[in-house]
N, C-alpha and C positions, 0 to 999 in steps of 0.2 A: 886368470880368467874366472868366469863366475857362472853360478846358477841363479836364476831369478824365480821367485814365486809370488804370483798375484792372487790374493784370496779375497773374494767379494769386493773387489775394487769398484768404486763408484765416483762419479764426478757430477756435482750439482752446482749450478750457478744461481746465486741469489736465494739459495735454500729451497727453491721450488722447481727450477728447470733442470730436469734430468738429461744429461748428455750421455753418460755411460752408467751402467749398473750391473752388478753381479758378474764382474769379470774375474774368472778363475782360470789361471794359466800357469803351467810349470814350464820353464825354459831351461834346458840343460846346457851345460858347458859345451861349447863347440858347435852349437846349432846356429843356423842362420834363419831366423823367424821373419816372415814377411806378413805385415798387416795390409789387407786389402779390403775394399768395400766402397759403396757409393759415396759421392761427395756429401760431407756433413755427417758421416757415420761415427766420427770420433777417432779416426786413425792417428792423426797428428796430436790430438789431445792426449790420447793414451801414451804416445811416445814421450810427450813433454811431461807427463806425470811420472814416468819412469826416470826421466832426466832430473826431475825436481823443479822444473820450470813452471809447472802447474801443481797446485795443491791437491792432494788426494782427500776427498771429502767423505769417503767411506771405505772400509776394508783396509787391508795391509799389503805392503810391498816389502819383500825380503830379498836381499842380495847376499848370497852365500850364508844364509841363515840369520843375517842381521836385519832387524827391522829398520827401515830407512825412511819411513813416512815423513819424519821431521828433520832428516839429515840434509844440510845444504847441498846444492848441486855439485859444488867443487869438491865435496868430501865423499861423493858416492862412487868414485872411481869409474866415471862414465865420460866418454868423449862423443860429441855429436857433430854430424856433418849435415849442414842445412841445405835447403833447396837453393838458396843464394850462396855463392861461394864464401862471402864474408871475409875476403882477404884484405889485408892492409895495402892499399894501392901504392904507398910510398916505400914499402919494404920489398926486398928481394924475396925470391922463393925460399932461400936459406933462412932469412930473418923471419918470414912468416911461419915457417915450420918450427923454428927454435924459440919463438917468442914466449910460449907458455912455459917452457923449461927455464928460460931466463927469469921469468917472474917467480918460478918455484925455487930460484937460487941454486940450480944445478951447476956443477963445475963445467968449465969450457970443454974438458975432455969428454964428459958424459953427453953434453949437448952435441958435440961434433959426431960422436959415435952413433947417437940416436938418429940424427938427421941423415947421416950417410947410409945407415941401414934402411930407413924409410925411403930415401931417394932411390936406392937400388931396387927395392921391391916394386916401386911405382914407376921405374924407368925415368926418373927426373934428374939423373946425374948431370946431364948437359944443360940443365935449365936453372941451376941453383942460384946463379948470379943475375937472372932476369927479373924484371918487374912484372907483376900480373898483367899489365896492359900488353906485354909482348908475348903472351901465351894465348893459345886457343881455348875455347870453352872447356873442352875435355881435359886439357892440361891444368887449367885452373881448378877443376873439380878434383883432379888427382892431388894437387897441392893441398886442398882442403882436407882430403882424406889423409894425406901425409902428416898434416898438423895434428890429426888425431892419433896416428900410429906412434909418433915420437913420445907420446905421453904414456904408452903402454897401459891403456885402461883395462878395467875388468870387462866392460861392455861397450861395444860400438853401436851408436844409434845413427841411422840414416833416414832423414826426412825428405823423401822424394828428390834424391840427389841428381837425377838425370832429367828432370822435367824441363829444365831451361836449355837443354841441348837439342840440336836438330836431329833428324832421324838417324843419319849415318853415325853421328857422334854418340847417340844413345846406344846403338848396337855395339860400337867399339868400347865404350866405357863400361857397358854391362859385362862384356867379356872380361875386361880388366878387373872388375870387382869380383867376378867369379874366380879368376886366377889369383887375386889377392887372398880370397878365402882359402884357396888350396895351399898357399904359402903359410897361412896361419890357422892350421886345423883346430887348434884348441881355443881360438877366439870365439866369443859369443857376440853375435850381431843381431840387431833388430832393425828391420828395413820397412819403411812405409812407402807404398806406391799405389797408383791407380792403374798402372800398366800391367795387364795380365801376363804378358810375355816375360817381363822382369820377374814377376812372382813365380811363374812356372819354371823358369830356368835357373833362378838363384836359390830358391827356398829349400831348406831342409824340411820345414813344415810351413804351411800357410794358415793364417788366422783370418777367417772371413768375418768382418764386423757388419752388423745390420740391426736395426731396431733397438739401438742403445746397448747391445750386448754382442756376444759371440754366436754366430750362426753355425759355424763348424770349424774344427781344427783337424788338419791332417796333412799328409804329404801331398805334393802337387797331383800325383796320379790318383791318390785316394779321392781327392775332391773332384777330379775330372771323371773318374770311372764310377765312383759310388757316392754321389752327392746325397746328403740326408734330407733334402727338400727342394722344392721348385726354385726357391730363391738362389741357392748355391748352384743348382743345375744350370740356371740361365746366366748367372753372373760369371761363372768360370767357363771359359771356352768362347771362341769368336769365329763365326757368328754363334749366337746363343742357341742352346738346345731348343728344339721344337717341342711344344706341348699340344697334344691332340686329344680331344675328349672321346671317351668310350665307356663301355660297360663290361664288367667281368662276366664271361659266359662259361669258363671252365677253370677250376682251381686245382691246386696240388703243387708238386715240385716245379712244374711249369704252369704258367697262367696264360689263358687265352682271353683276349679282349676284343669285343665287337666294336669297331670304330664307328663314330657318328656318320662318317662319310661312306660307309658301306664296306670298308676294308676290315681286315682281321690282323691283330698283332699277337705274336707269341713271344713271351718273355720268360727268362730264367728266374725271375723273381717268384718265390713261392707264395702261395696264398692259402687261406683257410676256407673251410666249407662255408663259414659265415660271410665270406667275401662275395659269394655268388650274387650277381646282380648289382654289385656296388659300382657307383659312378666314379670313374678314375680319369686321370690324365696320363696318356702314354707319352713318354719322353724319348726322342731320338735326336742325337746330334746330327747336324747337317752332313758331316763327313762319314757318318755311319749308314746313311741311306745308300741303297743299291737300286739301280734301275731294274725292274722286273719285266718279263715278257708279257704280252697280251694273253689273258686267260689265267695267269699265275696269281697266287695270293698277293695282296698288296696291303700296306698300312695306310698309304696316302696316294690319292691320284688327283691331278689338277692340271690346269693350263699354265704353262710357263709364261710369265709376264715379261721378265727381263733376264738376260744372261750376262754374266761377267766372266769372260775368258781370261784367266790369270796365267795361262801357260801350263803350269803343272796341274791345275784344277780349274773347274768351271763352277761358278756359283749360279744356282737356279733360283730365281725368285718367283713364287707362284702367286696367282691372283688370290687376294684375301677372301676367305669364305665368310658368308654372312654369320654374324655372331661370334666369330673368332677374335681373340685378343691380338694376335699377331699373324702376319703372313708367314707361310711355311718357306723355309730355305733349305735347299739341298746343295751338297758339294760333291761333285763327281770328279774322279781323276781324269786328266786329259782335257781336250778341247771339245766342247759340245755346243758351240754357238748356234748350230742349226736347229736346236731344240726350241728356240724362242717361238712362241705362238702355238706350240704343239701340246697335246695331252700326254702326260708322263705319269707312269705308275712307279711308286717307290716302295721298297720293303727294307728289312733289316734282319740280321741274324738275331736269335733270341738273346744271346749274351749282351747285345748292345741296346736292348729295349728296356727302358726304365718305366716303373709304374708309381704314380703318386696319387694319394688320396688325401683330401683336405690339406693340400700343400706339402705333405710329408711323404718321404719315401717308404714304401712298404717293406723295403729291405732292412730297415733299422728298428722296426717295432719289436 
């Protein structure tokens, strides 16, 4: 298994169109790194550059200390699982999984041992003699993963492997991938997805890509609890974090913000004397809102436009305020369908109140 180091990696098309630039990332052996970001941010392009399927036009890529910028894909010790299963339809599961080893001229004994080991890990023992058409979508994806495992690569690359599956199969296969990682703790995996649930549940660390570079790198909870800017704050988490305008009226270890709608927010984010009067955005995740009593301090108050009772929680959609970029969303535990059309005041504990200025978190300056 392997360590990877990307230093100032860039991708340019036609010498003028920058797709990625200044990508600096150290990936340690045993990590499962997930690339996430909006469509077109370069997630799959970066993965393909690591695989050698796209040329690196700037910077360096090292695998276990070896520069591999110009090393062919087949010699990088990397196995890739694609969005499409890419299985040979006329070959059995056994033949699909063993094909690369036959090409590499491995002995029949080595091939049989590797296929049996992979089949056991992926619970494919009973399907080895079936053709792909006789398998479900989740089983086909497991065969594609097994084809990678038998090669015993240094690095596993997954390019949105679950996007072609239905919702139930995505959940089941996501759990299987998590269990697979547990059985191979020293394996290094890089996983591309647009699904936040996959990122939050699978990743050792998440790499958020935006604006042709890396917006933030951290564990799932670090990105969720301490985003470094408004982009990451709203990209991680569903529904997205609410951002509400205000002005700093008290500084120190705790900060007080006078909200534009008349409320008051108290945050554990520290501020400086020079921040007094600064225009900021207060961030509160929908699930961190608490309904407050009449007369109590509130961060937001408004009329509930729509409610979505989901059983364990109820989503409250408020009427959009004039000049606001997005409507406010609250998430309260339990069923609160009777709140539709009523005025509701919401607050939050200081530890759950974020403060951003000029798009950046005051916690990271």
